[in-house]
C-alpha positions in Angstrom: 0.0 0.0 0.0 1.3 3.4 -0.9 2.2 5.7 1.9 1.8 9.5 1.4 3.2 11.2 4.5 2.7 14.9 3.9 4.1 18.0 5.8 6.5 16.3 8.1 8.3 18.9 10.2 12.0 18.3 10.4 13.6 20.4 13.1 17.0 21.9 13.0 18.9 23.4 15.9 19.7 27.0 15.2 18.1 27.1 11.8 14.7 27.2 10.2 12.8 23.9 10.2 12.1 22.1 6.9 8.8 20.6 5.7 9.2 17.3 3.9 6.9 14.8 2.1 7.5 11.0 1.7 5.9 8.8 -0.9 6.6 5.1 -1.0 5.2 1.6 -0.9 5.7 0.3 2.6 6.9 -3.3 2.3 10.2 -3.5 4.2 12.2 -3.7 1.0 15.0 -1.1 0.5 14.1 1.2 -2.4 16.2 3.6 -4.4 15.9 7.1 -3.0 14.8 10.0 -5.1 15.0 13.5 -3.7 13.2 16.4 -5.6 14.1 20.1 -5.4 11.6 22.7 -6.5 12.6 25.9 -8.3 12.4 29.6 -7.9 9.1 30.9 -6.5 8.3 27.2 -6.2 7.2 24.9 -3.4 6.8 21.1 -2.9 3.0 21.2 -3.4 3.0 23.2 -6.6 0.9 22.0 -9.5 1.2 18.3 -10.3 4.2 17.5 -8.0 2.1 15.2 -5.8 1.1 13.2 -8.9 4.8 13.1 -9.8 5.6 11.8 -6.4 2.9 9.1 -6.6 4.3 7.9 -10.0 7.8 7.4 -8.6 6.4 5.6 -5.6 4.4 3.3 -7.9 7.6 2.6 -9.8 9.3 1.3 -6.7 11.2 4.4 -5.4 11.2 6.2 -2.0 10.4 9.7 -3.2 11.2 12.7 -1.1 10.2 16.3 -1.8 10.6 19.3 0.5 10.3 23.1 0.7 13.5 24.9 0.9 13.7 26.6 4.3 13.6 30.1 3.0 11.2 29.6 0.0 8.6 31.8 1.6 6.3 29.1 3.0 5.7 28.3 6.6 5.1 25.1 8.6 1.4 26.1 8.9 1.0 27.4 5.4 3.4 25.6 3.0 1.6 26.6 -0.1 2.4 30.0 -1.6 4.4 32.7 0.2 3.1 34.0 3.6 6.7 34.6 4.8 8.1 37.1 2.3 10.9 38.1 4.8 12.2 34.5 4.7 12.0 34.6 0.9 14.1 37.7 0.8 16.7 36.1 3.0 17.1 33.1 0.8 20.2 32.3 -1.2 21.8 29.5 -3.1 24.1 28.5 -0.2 21.1 28.0 2.0 19.4 25.8 -0.6 22.5 23.7 -0.9 22.6 23.4 2.9 18.9 22.5 3.0 19.4 19.7 0.5 22.4 18.3 2.4 20.4 18.3 5.6 17.5 16.5 4.0 19.8 13.9 2.5 21.6 13.3 5.8 18.2 13.1 7.6 16.5 10.5 5.4 19.6 8.3 5.0 20.4 8.2 8.7 19.9 4.9 10.5 17.6 6.7 12.9 15.2 7.7 10.1 11.8 6.1 10.9 11.6 4.5 7.5 15.3 3.6 7.1 14.4 0.0 6.3 12.5 1.2 3.2 15.5 3.1 1.7 18.5 1.9 -0.1 21.0 4.7 0.7 23.4 3.3 -1.8 21.1 4.4 -4.6 20.4 8.1 -4.4 19.1 10.2 -7.3 18.6 14.0 -7.2 16.0 15.7 -9.4 15.8 19.5 -9.6 13.4 21.7 -11.5 14.4 25.0 -12.9 16.7 26.8 -10.3 16.6 23.5 -8.4 18.4 21.9 -11.4 21.4 24.0 -10.6 21.3 23.1 -6.9 21.2 19.3 -7.6 24.0 19.6 -10.2 26.3 21.4 -7.7 25.4 19.0 -4.9 25.9 15.9 -7.1 29.4 17.2 -8.0 30.2 17.8 -4.3 28.8 14.6 -2.8 30.3 11.1 -3.1 27.0 9.3 -2.4 24.9 10.4 -5.3 24.1 7.8 -8.0 22.2 9.9 -10.6 21.4 13.6 -11.1 18.5 14.8 -13.2 17.7 18.4 -14.4 14.2 19.3 -15.4 14.2 22.6 -17.3 17.3 23.4 -15.3 19.3 26.6 -15.3 23.0 26.5 -16.4 24.2 29.8 -14.9 23.3 31.7 -11.7 25.5 34.8 -12.3 23.5 36.0 -15.3 20.3 36.1 -13.3 21.3 38.9 -11.0 20.6 42.6 -11.8 23.4 44.3 -13.8 24.8 47.8 -14.0 22.7 50.6 -12.5 20.1 48.1 -11.3 22.8 46.3 -9.3 24.0 49.6 -7.9 20.5 50.5 -6.9 20.0 47.2 -5.3 23.1 47.7 -3.1 22.0 51.2 -2.1 18.4 50.2 -1.2 19.2 46.8 0.1 16.3 45.1 -1.6 14.7 44.7 -5.0 11.3 43.2 -5.7 10.0 40.7 -8.2 6.3 40.5 -9.0 4.8 37.0 -8.7 2.5 36.9 -11.8 0.2 34.3 -10.2 -0.2 35.6 -6.6 0.5 39.3 -7.5 2.9 39.6 -4.5 5.9 41.8 -4.5 8.6 39.3 -3.6 11.7 40.8 -2.0 15.3 39.9 -2.6 17.7 41.3 0.0 21.2 42.3 -1.1 22.7 39.5 1.0 21.6 37.2 -1.9 24.2 38.8 -4.2 26.8 39.1 -1.5 26.5 35.4 -0.7 26.9 34.6 -4.4 30.0 36.7 -4.6 31.5 34.9 -1.6 30.8 31.5 -3.2 31.2 32.1 -6.9 33.4 29.0 -7.4 31.1 26.7 -5.5 28.0 28.1 -7.2 29.4 27.8 -10.8 27.1 25.2 -12.5 29.5 24.9 -15.4 32.3 23.8 -13.1 29.9 21.3 -11.4 28.6 19.8 -14.7 32.2 19.3 -15.9 33.1 17.6 -12.7 30.2 15.0 -12.7 31.3 11.4 -13.0 27.8 9.9 -12.5 24.8 9.4 -14.9 23.4 12.9 -15.7 20.0 13.4 -17.4 19.0 16.8 -18.8 15.3 17.2 -19.8 14.1 20.4 -21.4 11.1 21.7 -23.3 11.8 23.2 -26.7 9.4 26.1 -26.1 10.5 27.0 -22.5 10.5 30.8 -22.3 11.5 30.9 -18.6 14.8 29.0 -19.0 16.2 28.9 -22.5 16.8 25.7 -24.4 20.3 26.9 -24.8 20.9 26.4 -21.1 20.1 22.6 -21.5 22.5 22.5 -24.5 25.2 24.2 -22.4 24.9 21.6 -19.7 25.1 18.8 -22.2 28.1 20.4 -23.8 29.9 20.8 -20.5 29.2 17.1 -19.7 29.2 15.2 -23.0 28.6 12.0 -21.2 25.2 13.3 -20.1 21.9 12.4 -21.7 19.9 15.3 -23.3 16.2 14.6 -23.7 14.2 17.4 -25.5 10.4 17.4 -25.4 9.0 19.1 -28.5 6.8 22.2 -27.8 6.9 21.6 -24.0 7.0 24.7 -21.8 8.9 25.4 -18.5 6.5 23.3 -16.3 5.8 20.6 -18.9 2.2 21.4 -19.3 1.3 21.7 -15.6 0.0 24.7 -13.8 -1.1 25.6 -10.2 -3.5 24.5 -9.0 -3.5 21.2 -10.9 -7.0 19.6 -10.4 -6.7 16.8 -12.9 -6.1 13.2 -11.7 -3.5 12.5 -14.3 -0.2 14.1 -15.2 -0.1 16.4 -18.3 1.3 14.6 -21.3 4.6 16.4 -21.3 5.2 15.9 -17.6 4.2 12.3 -17.9 7.0 11.9 -20.5 9.4 13.7 -18.1 8.6 11.3 -15.3 8.7 8.1 -17.5 12.0 9.2 -19.1 13.5 9.9 -15.6 12.3 6.5 -14.2 13.8 4.6 -17.1 17.0 6.5 -16.8 17.4 5.8 -13.1 16.6 2.1 -13.5 18.9 1.6 -16.5 
């Protein structure tokens, strides 16, 4: 029987807690672990991510998805962005630390479902900005078996304001991005850029992609307007041993939207999931 354990609060001493979901078939058999990272202005319950989690569980995986600690959600309200202060305090280093913490937590022998996980088989999946996070983490960690990028970014530096806009950001300490769906003005505090400057080598996705020695799958839609198809091609060029899978006419979220009220995955996202499952099992 499939277990869907939603909104588990994982506490951290001296840091923000993390909200985590587990999807798996409880049978006492160790299963390959898949950990999913959402993207920018994203959250673990966005759109069809729950259906994605179910599909992986049905395919025999222990699937974990979580909210980054500073994504703007709270323990009480994990969907959307009630905590814009936390959102403004987020940065790439924090997201990498969050991922490392979740990995350590679910692979520890004290984890309540440790008998259901094969910690020798760990795959990381990241969507959009999360694609960069998992690529960097996979290059750093020795215990990752596969890394998969869904509409993933290839460069963080180019996403910061430039020139006068950067100067203004430093002077005011904050710049805002409008969330087209919620209409919120979402803040980015200048610490975001400062942290990037302090960690430019670590946060270089090109460097990470070139360093990878494990199976690397890059999936991208050909009509993605949020993250250019060229970014997928860059990743593939930097790691020629990687597998590049393009989905014709697919957009950035592979046909999904929020909320997703259908009981089945959109066609493009179903292809993403099936391609990923086959890749991990190969």
